[in-house]
N, C-alpha and C positions, 0 to 999 in steps of 0.2 A: 414795420418790424419783420425781419426775416425769421422764419422758423428754423431752429437749429436741428440738424439731423440727430436722431437718437443715438446712432452709432455709425462709425465710419465703415464703409464696405470692406469685407474681408477679401484679401487676394485669393484668386481661385486655387492656387497651390496650397493654401492653408485651410480652405473650406472642406471639412471632412465629408459633408454630404455630397459635394461635387466629386470629390475623389472616389468615394464609394460608387456613385452612379457611373462614372467613367470606367472604373475598373470592372464593374459587373457587366456593363454593356459590351465592353471590349472582350471580356472573358467569354461571354456567351457567343459573340460573333466569331472570334478566333477558334473557339472550341467547335462551333458548328462547321466552320470551313474544314478544319482538320478531320473531324468525324465524317463529313461528306466525302472527302477525298479517300478515306479508307473504305468506303462502300462503293466506290466507282469501279465499274467493270465494263468490258467490251460487250455490246449488245448487238442485236440483229440490225438495227437502224442507226447505230452510233454508240452512245454510252447509256448504261442503265445503272441504277442504284440497287445493290444487293447487300443485305445486312451481313456484317462480319463481326467477329468478337473484338476486333481492333477499334470499333467505332467509339466505345465508351472510354477506353484509355486514351484514344486520340483526342476526344473531346476534352478530357481533363488536361492532357498535355498542352493543347492549344490555349486553354483557359489559364494555366500556370504561366505560360510564356507571355500572354497578354498582361497578366498581373505583375510579373517581374518587370516588364517593360515600363508600365506606368509607375511602379514604385521607383524605378530609376529616374524617370522624368520628374516626379514630384520631389524626390530627394535632391536632385541637382538643380531644380528650378529655384529652390530657396537660396542656393549659392550663386545664382546667375549674375547677381549684381557685381560680384568680384570678377566675373569673366572666366574663371577657372573651372576645370572639370567638365568641359563640354565634349571632349573626345569620346568617352564611353557612350554618351547619348547619340553622337553622330554615328559611331560604329554600330550601335544597336538599331538605330533607325534605318541605316542602309541595309543591314542584315534582314530586318523585318520587311523592308521594301522588296528586296530580292526574293525573299520567301513568298511574299504575296504575289509577285509577278509569276513565279514558278507555279504556285497553286492555281492562279487564274488561267495560265496557259496549259497546264497539265491535261485537262480534258480534251484539248484540241487533238491530241494523238488518237482519240477514239472516234473522231469524225471521219467518215469515208472520204477517200481521196477526191472523188468528184465534187464534193461539197466543201472541202477544206478551203479552197481559194475564196469562195463567197463568205465563209465565216471569218476568215482573216481580214477581208476587206471591211466587213461589218464591224469587227472588233477595232480595227484601225480608225474607222470613222467615229466610233464611240469614244475612243481615247482622245481624238482631236476635239470633239464637241465637249466632252467633260473637262478637258484641259482649258478650253476657252471659257467655260462657265466658272471654273476655279479661278482663273485669272481675273475675270470680272468681279467675282466676290472679293478677292484679295484687293483689287483696286478700289472698290467701293468702301471696304473697311478702312483702308489707309486714308481715303478721302474723308470719311466721317471722323476718324481720329484726329486728322489734321484740322478739320473744321471745329471739332470740340475743343482742341487746344487753343485755337484762335479766339473762340468765343468765351473760354473760361475766365479770361482776364477782364472782360467787359460785360458785366452783368447789368441789365437795366435796373434803375432805381425803382423801388416800390412807391406808387403814388400816394400811399396813405400817410 
């Protein structure tokens, strides 16, 4: 006799704990990025961090942007079965991607000219390596999902 599950799993876009964790983690991360960019200044050997009064409002602005983005994702993911309403998510995702790239490359302007080439080579190598790792993770997840779908229809019988 097979044990029956007590409850079916809740889709992630409907799980309130997951939503809160994702939003809080993203809010802290995005807030930290924006706050650190407001404290970035030219230093003797490149860039340095100096406290400014814009750090706290910058943190909250980044946190609000992250929360709004995830609210959009969760709201539209519930409607994804119909296929409609994807354009705002795509636009918001590309805007966030562009802002992230700018925020990542902004400190490069503070690096001295003699070292800038080496830093750009290192950043390029990191992008290639991380892209390769992302592709591998994506491929493994697709493979596991495909394997799970194939095995879901053929469960072995219980010998009892």
